[in-house]
LOMAR-423931 format. One record per residue (C-alpha): x, y, z; residue in one letter; residue number from 1. Coordinates in Angstrom, 1 decimal. Layout:
% LOMAR-423931
   east  north     up code pos
      X      Y      Z    A NUM
...
% end
This chain:
% LOMAR-423931
   east  north     up code pos
    3.3   21.4   -3.0    M   1
    3.5   17.7   -2.6    F   2
    3.2   15.2   -5.3    D   3
    1.6   12.7   -2.9    V   4
   -0.1   13.1    0.5    V   5
   -0.8    9.7    2.0    G   6
   -3.2    9.0    5.0    I   7
   -2.9    5.7    6.5    G   8
   -1.2    2.9    8.2    L   9
    2.7    3.3    9.7    N  10
    4.2    0.5   11.8    A  11
    7.4   -1.2   12.9    V  12
    7.7   -4.9   11.5    D  13
    9.5   -7.8   13.1    Y  14
   10.5  -10.0   10.4    L  15
   11.0  -14.0   11.3    V  16
   12.5  -16.0    8.5    G  17
   11.8  -19.6    9.0    L  18
   12.8  -22.8    7.0    P  19
    9.0  -23.7    7.1    R  20
    6.0  -22.9    9.3    F  21
    6.0  -24.4   12.8    P  22
    3.6  -26.8   14.2    V  23
    1.9  -26.2   17.5    P  24
    4.3  -26.7   20.5    G  25
    7.5  -26.9   18.6    E  26
   10.7  -25.0   18.8    K  27
   12.1  -23.8   15.3    L  28
   15.2  -22.0   14.8    R  29
   15.0  -18.9   12.9    M  30
   16.8  -18.4    9.9    S  31
   16.7  -14.8    9.7    A  32
   15.5  -11.7   11.7    F  33
   15.2   -8.0   10.9    S  34
   13.4   -5.0   12.4    R  35
   12.2   -2.2    9.9    E  36
    9.4    0.0    9.0    G  37
    6.2   -0.9    7.7    G  38
    2.6    0.1    7.1    G  39
    0.9    0.1    3.6    Q  40
    0.7    3.9    3.1    V  41
    3.9    4.6    4.8    A  42
    5.9    1.9    2.9    T  43
    4.4    3.2   -0.5    A  44
    5.4    6.7    0.4    L  45
    9.0    5.7    1.2    V  46
    9.1    4.0   -2.3    A  47
    7.7    7.1   -4.1    L  48
   10.3    9.3   -2.1    S  49
   13.0    7.3   -3.5    R  50
   11.6    7.5   -6.6    W  51
   12.1   11.4   -6.5    G  52
    8.6   12.4   -5.6    L  53
    7.7   14.9   -2.6    R  54
    5.5   13.1   -0.1    C  55
    3.7   14.1    3.1    K  56
    2.6   11.3    5.7    Y  57
   -0.7   12.0    7.6    V  58
   -1.2    9.6   10.8    G  59
   -0.5    9.1   14.3    N  60
    1.8    7.1   16.6    V  61
    2.2    6.5   20.2    G  62
    4.6    8.0   22.4    D  63
    6.7    4.5   22.5    D  64
    9.7    3.3   21.1    E  65
    7.7    1.9   17.9    H  66
    6.5    5.3   17.5    G  67
    9.6    7.2   17.7    R  68
   11.4    4.7   15.4    L  69
    8.8    4.6   12.7    S  70
    8.7    8.4   12.5    S  71
   12.7    8.4   12.5    L  72
   12.7    6.0    9.4    L  73
   10.0    8.2    7.7    L  74
   11.9   11.3    8.3    S  75
   15.2    9.9    6.9    R  76
   13.5    9.2    3.8    E  77
   12.7   12.6    3.1    G  78
    8.9   12.4    3.9    I  79
    7.1   15.4    5.3    D  80
    5.7   14.8    8.9    L  81
    4.3   18.1    9.9    A  82
    0.8   16.4   10.5    H  83
    2.2   13.1   12.0    A  84
    1.0   13.4   15.7    R  85
    2.2   11.6   18.7    T  86
   -0.5   10.6   20.9    V  87
    0.4   10.6   24.4    P  88
    0.0    7.3   26.4    G  89
   -0.8    5.4   23.2    A  90
    1.1    2.3   21.7    S  91
    2.1    2.3   18.1    S  92
    1.2   -0.3   15.6    Q  93
    3.6   -3.3   15.1    F  94
    3.7   -6.4   13.7    A  95
    5.6   -9.8   13.7    V  96
    5.8  -11.2   10.3    I  97
    6.6  -14.9    9.9    L  98
    8.2  -15.6    6.3    V  99
    8.8  -19.2    4.8    E 100
   12.0  -19.7    3.1    E 101
   11.6  -20.9   -0.4    G 102
    8.5  -19.4   -1.2    T 103
    8.7  -16.0    0.5    G 104
    4.8  -16.4    1.7    E 105
    4.2  -14.4    5.2    R 106
    1.8  -14.6    8.0    T 107
    1.4  -11.4    9.7    I 108
    0.4  -10.9   13.4    L 109
   -0.4   -7.3   14.2    W 110
   -1.6   -5.0   16.9    D 111
   -2.9   -1.5   16.7    R 112
   -4.0    0.9   19.4    D 113
   -7.5    2.4   18.8    P 114
   -6.1    5.8   20.2    R 115
   -3.9    6.2   17.4    I 116
   -6.7    6.5   14.9    R 117
   -6.8    9.7   12.6    V 118
   -9.5   12.1   13.2    S 119
  -11.1   14.3   10.2    P 120
  -10.3   17.5   12.3    E 121
   -6.5   16.9   12.0    G 122
   -6.5   16.6    8.4    L 123
   -4.1   19.0    6.5    P 124
   -6.8   20.1    4.0    L 125
   -4.9   22.7    2.0    D 126
   -2.1   20.3    1.5    D 127
   -4.4   17.7    0.0    I 128
   -6.2   20.4   -2.4    R 129
   -2.5   21.6   -3.6    R 130
   -1.1   17.9   -3.9    A 131
   -0.7   15.9   -7.3    R 132
   -2.4   12.7   -5.8    A 133
   -3.9   11.4   -2.6    L 134
   -3.3    7.9   -1.4    L 135
   -5.6    6.2    1.3    L 136
   -5.6    2.8    2.9    D 137
   -9.3    3.1    4.3    G 138
   -8.5    1.8    7.6    H 139
   -9.6    4.9    9.4    D 140
  -12.8    5.4    7.2    V 141
  -14.1    9.1    8.5    P 142
  -11.3   10.9    7.6    P 143
  -10.4    9.1    4.5    A 144
  -13.9   10.0    3.2    I 145
  -13.3   13.6    4.3    V 146
  -10.1   13.7    2.5    A 147
  -11.3   12.0   -0.5    A 148
  -14.0   14.4   -0.9    R 149
  -11.6   17.3   -0.5    T 150
   -9.3   16.2   -3.0    A 151
  -11.9   15.2   -5.6    R 152
  -13.3   18.9   -5.2    A 153
  -10.0   20.2   -6.0    A 154
   -9.5   18.0   -9.0    G 155
   -6.8   15.9   -7.1    V 156
   -6.8   12.1   -8.2    P 157
   -7.4    9.8   -5.5    V 158
   -6.0    6.4   -5.1    V 159
   -7.5    3.8   -2.7    L 160
   -5.6    0.7   -1.4    D 161
   -8.8   -1.4   -0.8    A 162
   -8.2   -4.2    1.6    E 163
  -10.9   -4.1    4.6    K 164
  -14.4   -3.8    4.4    V 165
  -16.1   -1.9    7.2    Q 166
  -18.8    0.7    8.2    E 167
  -18.3    3.5    5.8    G 168
  -16.3    1.6    3.0    T 169
  -18.8    1.8    0.3    E 170
  -19.0    5.7    0.7    E 171
  -15.3    5.9    0.5    L 172
  -15.2    3.8   -2.8    L 173
  -17.7    6.3   -4.3    S 174
  -15.3    9.0   -3.8    H 175
  -12.0    7.3   -4.9    S 176
  -10.8    7.6   -8.7    D 177
   -8.6    4.6   -8.8    H 178
   -9.5    1.8   -6.8    I 179
   -6.4   -0.9   -6.3    V 180
   -7.8   -3.6   -4.2    S 181
   -6.2   -6.7   -2.8    A 182
   -7.0  -10.2   -4.3    G 183
   -9.7  -11.0   -1.2    H 184
  -11.4   -7.6   -1.3    F 185
  -13.9   -8.0   -3.8    P 186
  -15.2  -11.5   -2.5    G 187
  -15.8   -9.7    1.0    V 188
  -17.6   -6.9   -0.6    L 189
  -19.6   -9.0   -3.0    F 190
  -19.6  -12.4   -1.3    P 191
  -19.3  -15.2   -3.8    G 192
  -17.7  -13.1   -6.3    T 193
  -14.5  -13.8   -8.0    S 194
  -11.7  -11.1   -7.8    A 195
  -12.2  -10.3  -11.6    E 196
  -15.9  -10.0  -11.6    D 197
  -15.6   -8.0   -8.3    G 198
  -13.3   -5.8   -9.9    A 199
  -16.0   -5.1  -12.8    R 200
  -18.7   -4.8  -10.2    E 201
  -16.5   -2.1   -8.3    I 202
  -16.2   -0.1  -11.7    L 203
  -19.9   -0.4  -12.4    R 204
  -21.5    0.4   -9.0    R 205
  -19.0    3.0   -7.6    Y 206
  -17.8    4.7  -10.7    G 207
  -14.3    5.2  -10.2    P 208
  -11.9    5.9  -13.4    G 209
  -10.1    2.3  -12.9    T 210
  -10.7   -0.8  -10.9    S 211
   -7.8   -2.9  -10.4    T 212
   -7.4   -6.1   -8.3    V 213
   -3.9   -7.5   -7.5    T 214
   -3.5  -11.2   -7.6    L 215
   -0.3  -11.9   -6.1    G 216
    2.2  -13.9   -8.1    H 217
   -0.1  -14.0  -11.1    L 218
    0.0  -10.2  -11.6    G 219
   -3.3   -7.9  -11.7    A 220
   -6.5   -7.3  -13.3    F 221
   -7.9   -3.9  -14.4    G 222
  -10.6   -2.3  -16.0    C 223
  -11.5    1.3  -16.8    D 224
  -14.7    1.0  -18.8    G 225
  -13.1    0.9  -22.2    R 226
  -10.7   -2.3  -21.7    E 227
  -10.0   -5.1  -19.5    E 228
   -6.5   -5.8  -18.8    I 229
   -4.9   -8.7  -17.0    F 230
   -1.1   -7.9  -16.6    S 231
    1.2  -10.5  -15.6    P 232
    3.5  -10.5  -12.9    S 233
    7.4  -10.6  -13.7    I 234
    9.4  -14.0  -12.7    R 235
   11.7  -13.4   -9.6    V 236
   13.2  -15.6   -6.8    E 237
   11.0  -14.6   -3.9    A 238
   12.5  -14.0   -0.5    V 239
    9.7  -12.4    1.1    D 240
    6.4  -11.1   -0.4    T 241
    6.0   -8.6    2.6    T 242
    5.2   -4.9    1.3    G 243
    4.6   -6.1   -2.1    A 244
    1.2   -4.5   -2.4    G 245
    2.2   -1.5   -0.8    D 246
    5.1   -1.4   -3.7    I 247
    2.4   -2.1   -6.1    F 248
    0.4    1.0   -5.3    H 249
    3.7    3.0   -5.0    A 250
    4.3    2.0   -8.7    G 251
    0.8    2.7   -9.8    F 252
    0.7    6.1   -8.5    L 253
    4.2    6.8   -9.9    H 254
    3.3    5.6  -13.3    A 255
   -0.3    7.5  -13.0    L 256
    1.6   10.9  -12.2    L 257
    3.7   10.2  -15.3    G 258
    0.8   10.2  -17.4    G 259
    1.3    6.6  -18.6    L 260
   -1.8    4.7  -20.1    P 261
   -3.5    2.2  -17.8    F 262
   -2.0   -0.9  -19.4    R 263
    1.6    0.8  -18.7    E 264
    0.3    1.6  -15.3    I 265
   -0.5   -1.9  -14.4    L 266
    2.7   -3.2  -16.0    A 267
    5.0   -0.6  -14.1    F 268
    3.4   -1.5  -10.7    A 269
    3.6   -5.3  -11.2    N 270
    7.4   -5.0  -12.1    A 271
    7.8   -2.8   -9.0    A 272
    6.1   -5.3   -6.8    A 273
    7.6   -8.4   -8.1    G 274
   11.3   -6.9   -7.8    L 275
   10.3   -5.7   -4.2    S 276
   10.1   -9.7   -3.3    C 277
   13.8  -10.3   -3.8    R 278
   14.8   -8.9   -0.3    G 279
   13.8   -9.6    3.1    F 280
   11.3   -6.9    4.4    G 281
    8.7   -4.4    2.8    G 282
   11.3   -1.5    2.2    R 283
   14.7   -3.6    2.0    A 284
   14.3   -4.3   -1.3    A 285
   12.4   -1.4   -3.1    I 286
   13.8   -1.4   -6.4    P 287
   15.1    1.6   -8.3    T 288
   13.1    3.1  -11.5    I 289
   15.8    1.9  -13.7    E 290
   15.6   -1.7  -12.3    A 291
   11.7   -1.5  -13.2    I 292
   12.2    0.0  -16.6    R 293
   14.7   -2.8  -17.2    A 294
   12.3   -5.6  -16.0    A 295
    9.7   -4.1  -18.3    I 296
   11.8   -4.0  -21.0    G 297
   13.1   -7.5  -20.7    S 298
    9.6   -8.9  -20.4    R 299
    8.5   -7.2  -23.6    E 300
   11.6   -8.5  -25.8    R 301
% end
């Protein structure tokens, strides 16, 4: 049995540190450079695996250098890849990420071959039924819907990293137990709606157990039908915000499976995400459980 089965993006990130964002036609010397694994679900699973949970990744890569590297990096983290398929002739997802010194803010340039989309027929349904939780990012909607339905029928909580609105997204929302959306998502789903009002509307319209929206350096807002919670972020010297949202989802899942109340789930996820911004790259500064608990404790004193 796996603690978490994750279905979604896996990528290779090329991180470029810059003293400032360039202007058109300019030559600007890099201040830092790194290549490492990325992708929403994959990075969240790496954090969860480092925190002691048994994880399985479901997704496809191409038969290129990026595919071999991204799979190797997940394997080294102890993540099960029995249902990670290599697609002949396809290229794997990768991104070039420009990171501004001082603020840690980043701009992401990415590419994904449509041939590496996951198909519903390739899902490990028995592993999903036996898992303690299912994590989805909703980029490949048809298999995500099948996986979510399968999990819910077996009583397995479904956590959705909601970032993109496309055909089928609303159906997927209706099959998710915990919806954690990026700050811009509610305004795309419900044009003109604020992040907080959008989180409320997601709860009302789709009926998850909890609805949360991440607000970057401000923290997160969540509601569960009983209370509304604004959970502030912790203060850190941000080096790079790449992957902070992915680590938030990992923290949310870890605290959820630990049986914590909703307020404490948000505090744990916020602390994990904030601490992850202290290093260069989405996986480079994944904090330890001890560091997360210490950060929460110091904020409460």
